[in-house]
N, C-alpha and C positions, 0 to 999 in steps of 0.2 A: 387395548387400543385397536382401532380398526387398521386394516392393512394400509389404507391411504394415509392415515395420520402418521404411521411409522415411516412410510416412504417420504412424506413431506418433511418430517423432522430430520431424517438422515440427509435429505437434499439440502436443507438449510445449513447443516454442519459442513457438508462438503463445499458448498458455495462460499462460506466464510473462509475456509482454508484456502481456496483458490484465490479469492480476492486479496488475502493478506500476502500471498506469494507473488502476485502479479503487479506489485507496486514498482513502477520504473520511473526513471528520471534522467536528466541530462547531467553527465559528469563534466564539470568545468576543467578539471585537471587532465583528464584523458581526452577531452573534446569528442565524446561519443554519446550518441543517443541511446535510449532504452537500456540503461544500466539498472540492474536490480537494486532496490533500496533495502538494506538490512536494518532491522529494528525500527520500522517506520512509526513515527509518533505524530498524532494530530495536534497541530498548534493553531493559534489564531493570531493574525497580524494586527497591527495597531488600527488599521481601518476596518477591522471586523471580518476580513476574508479568511476562509480556511486555507491551511497549508500543511504540507507534510515535511517532516525533517527526519533525517536518518544518515546512514553511512553507505558508501558505495561498496558493493559486494566484491568487486575486483581489486580496487586500490585502497579501500579503507578510509578515504577522505570524506568529509561531510557532503551530503547532497540535500538540496532544498527544492521543493516543487509546490507550486500554487495549485490548490484543489483539495477536495475532500478525500479522505482515506477510503471510505466505502462509497461506491457508486451504485 
C-alpha cells in the first residue's frame, strides 16, 4: 500500500473509535446534560426517525437520544 492509503485507513479507524466514545445525552435521573452513553445502540422510532439507546455511564440508568449514532 502507498503511504497515503495506510494513513487514510488508520485515520478512519481512529475516527470510528472517537465517535463511539463521544456519544452523550441528557440524563433524566441526574438532570444533567452531556452524560456519556455506555453501550449505545442505533434504533428506529415508529415514525422512522433514528435514535440512540443506552445506559448512563455515571448512574447506570437508561438514556435515550434522538439522532443518528454516527454523524
